[in-house]
Each structure stands twice: as C-alpha cells, then as structure tokens.
C-alpha positions in Angstrom: 54.0 241.0 -78.5 52.7 243.6 -81.0 51.4 247.0 -79.9 48.5 249.2 -81.4 47.8 252.7 -80.3 44.1 252.4 -81.4 41.5 251.3 -78.9 38.4 249.1 -79.1 37.8 247.0 -82.2 40.5 249.0 -84.0 43.1 247.7 -81.6 45.1 244.5 -82.0 42.8 241.5 -82.3 44.8 238.5 -83.5 48.0 236.9 -84.7 48.6 234.6 -87.7 51.6 232.5 -88.5 52.8 231.4 -91.9 52.1 227.8 -92.7 54.4 225.3 -90.9 54.2 221.8 -89.7 56.5 222.3 -86.7 55.3 225.5 -85.0 52.0 227.0 -83.8 50.8 230.0 -81.9 49.5 230.0 -78.4 47.6 233.3 -78.1 46.7 234.7 -74.7 44.3 237.6 -73.9 45.3 239.3 -70.7 42.9 240.8 -68.1 43.6 244.3 -69.4 42.5 243.2 -72.9 46.0 243.1 -74.4 46.9 240.1 -76.5 50.2 238.2 -76.5 51.3 235.1 -78.4 53.8 232.4 -77.9 55.6 230.3 -80.5 55.1 226.7 -79.6 56.8 223.6 -81.1 54.2 221.1 -82.2 56.3 218.6 -84.1 59.7 217.0 -83.4 62.6 219.0 -84.9 65.6 217.3 -86.6 68.5 219.5 -87.6 69.8 216.8 -89.9 66.5 217.0 -91.9 66.0 220.8 -91.7 68.5 223.1 -90.0 66.6 226.4 -90.1 63.0 227.8 -90.5 61.8 231.1 -92.0 58.5 232.2 -90.5 56.3 235.2 -90.9 54.2 236.5 -87.9 51.3 238.7 -88.8 49.5 240.9 -86.2 46.0 242.1 -87.3 43.7 244.7 -85.8 39.9 244.7 -86.0 39.4 247.8 -88.2 37.7 247.9 -91.5 39.6 247.3 -93.5 42.0 245.6 -91.0 45.6 246.8 -90.8 48.5 244.5 -90.1 52.1 244.4 -89.0 54.5 241.7 -89.9 57.6 240.2 -88.3 60.1 237.9 -89.9 61.3 235.1 -87.7 64.5 233.2 -88.5 65.0 230.0 -86.4 68.4 228.2 -86.5 68.4 224.7 -84.8 71.4 223.9 -82.6 72.8 220.4 -82.9 72.4 217.8 -80.2 74.3 214.5 -80.2 71.3 212.5 -81.3 73.1 210.3 -83.9 75.6 207.6 -83.5 78.3 206.7 -86.1 77.4 204.2 -88.7 79.7 201.8 -90.6 79.1 201.0 -94.2 79.2 197.3 -93.3 78.9 195.4 -90.0 81.2 192.6 -91.1 84.3 192.8 -93.3 86.6 190.1 -94.6 90.1 190.6 -96.2 93.2 188.5 -97.0 96.9 189.2 -96.5 100.0 187.2 -97.3 101.9 185.9 -94.4 105.2 187.5 -95.6 103.7 191.0 -95.7 106.0 193.6 -94.2 105.2 195.7 -91.1 103.9 199.0 -92.2 101.6 197.4 -94.8 98.1 199.1 -94.9 95.4 196.5 -94.6 92.2 198.6 -94.9 90.8 202.0 -94.2 87.4 201.9 -92.4 84.8 204.5 -92.8 82.0 205.5 -90.4 79.7 208.5 -90.8 77.8 210.7 -88.4 75.5 213.5 -89.6 75.8 215.6 -86.4 77.9 218.8 -86.4 81.1 219.7 -84.6 82.4 217.3 -82.0 79.1 215.5 -82.1 80.0 214.4 -85.6 83.7 214.0 -85.3 84.6 210.3 -85.2 87.4 208.4 -83.3 88.3 204.8 -84.2 89.7 202.2 -81.8 89.9 198.5 -81.2 87.2 197.0 -79.0 87.8 196.7 -75.3 88.3 192.9 -75.3 90.8 192.7 -78.1 93.8 190.5 -77.2 97.3 191.6 -76.6 98.4 189.5 -79.6 96.2 191.6 -81.9 97.4 194.8 -80.3 101.0 193.8 -81.0 100.2 192.7 -84.6 97.9 195.5 -85.9 97.4 199.2 -85.2 94.5 201.5 -86.0 94.7 205.3 -86.7 92.1 206.9 -84.4 91.4 209.7 -86.9 91.3 207.9 -90.2 90.3 204.4 -89.3 93.3 203.0 -91.2 94.5 199.6 -90.0 98.2 198.8 -90.4 100.3 195.7 -89.9 102.9 196.3 -87.2 104.0 192.8 -86.4 104.9 189.6 -88.3 102.5 187.0 -89.6 103.0 183.2 -89.8 100.4 181.0 -91.4 101.8 177.9 -89.7 101.0 179.6 -86.3 97.8 181.4 -87.0 95.6 181.4 -90.1 93.1 184.1 -89.3 92.2 187.0 -86.9 88.9 188.5 -86.0 89.0 192.0 -84.7 86.3 194.1 -83.1 86.6 197.8 -84.1 84.5 200.6 -82.7 83.8 204.2 -83.9 82.5 206.8 -81.5 81.8 210.5 -81.8 83.4 213.1 -79.5 80.1 214.5 -78.2 78.5 213.9 -74.8 77.2 210.5 -74.0 78.4 208.8 -77.2 77.1 205.4 -78.3 79.8 203.6 -80.3 79.2 201.6 -83.5 81.0 198.3 -84.0 82.3 196.3 -87.0 83.9 192.9 -87.1 87.0 192.6 -89.3 88.0 189.0 -90.3 91.6 188.8 -91.6 92.6 185.6 -93.4 96.4 184.9 -93.6 97.5 183.4 -96.9 100.2 180.8 -96.9 103.5 181.5 -98.6 105.8 178.7 -99.7 108.4 179.7 -97.1 109.3 176.3 -95.7 111.5 173.6 -97.3 110.7 170.0 -97.0 112.5 168.3 -94.2 113.8 164.7 -94.6 113.9 162.5 -91.5 115.8 159.3 -91.7 115.1 156.4 -89.4 117.8 153.8 -89.4 116.7 150.3 -89.1 118.7 148.3 -86.6 120.7 145.5 -88.1 119.8 142.1 -86.7 122.8 139.9 -86.0 
C-alpha cells in the first residue's frame, strides 16, 4: 500500500505493474477512499523454467502532471517436489563373460531430476520384486547407480538376467522412475569334452 499526503484528485489514484505474464494487480478502493492493491498469480509458476522475477510497482496520483512512486519487487520461487527422476533410457542391454570376477563393474546408470535439494537428490535401488538370486549376484550403489558383480556366473546354468532398477528422489511423496537392465552372459570355453564309453556285452 502506498501513501500520499495530498487529498482529492492529487491523492493516490492507481497502481501499475511492469509487464509480466505471471502476475497481475487486484486493486481495491476502501470505503474511506484509500486504495490498496494485491499481487495475484495469474499463470502457473515453474521454478525449473524461471526461478525468480523482478517486478516494478508504480503508484500514481491524479495531479497534473501526475507524480509517482516506485517499488522494486524481487520474487524468488521455492522448489516443490513436482518432478520425478528420469532415466536416459527405459531399457538397457549389456553383455558379460561368465568368468568375470566379483567386483567387476557392469554399468553406471544415470537419472536426472531438475528439482533442488532433497527433491532433486536421487537414490538408486533394485525393484521390490527382484529375486534373491539377483540380490546375491549383483549389487547397486544407491548414490551413484553403479551396478557391480558380487557373485559368480555360469553360462551353463543361466544365460541372462533381467533386473528392474528404480530411481527415486529424497523429497516428500516421491514417484520412482524405472529401467529394465537385460544382462546377457557370454559362454567361455571352460568345460572339457567328456568321453563316455558304453561296453557292449559279449555274446557267448
């Protein structure tokens, strides 16, 4: 609210706001003749598109020529957890030799979230329905998304794995993103041929 010591037409008559698509003024004239104005949001705000606004509020009286007062308004938008993490791909395929040693790094996943603070901090994990066999064969770093071999592989026992991996932010009410990782196990020539001899019975 602006004040003007003049009276009548020389007193405060109106407010103007610098051009903006997101805000407008709601001006109210009170019963005593004083004028107040409210800053109203008229278009959805998105911190990831524009994080702050610089506005100029102008108060004008009705004199001739009119006199004015100005006020600079700086608006900073606070972040809300309105974005979920996003993986670069929804389905990934990779290969690994069956004789790879535990500790071998398979892949480092990457998800992004444009929110700030905890709302944009991502934690990686295997999906809820991943089998115990996968949990004992592979591990995932919750901070980096790096997947590591921690068990042994045997092509003759299993030729592939499909793992559901999720990324979720640490903000309130997170919605996780999911990616499927298909791992193909390559055969290594690790078995020697076996010779089986069947003796024919000798007829008398």
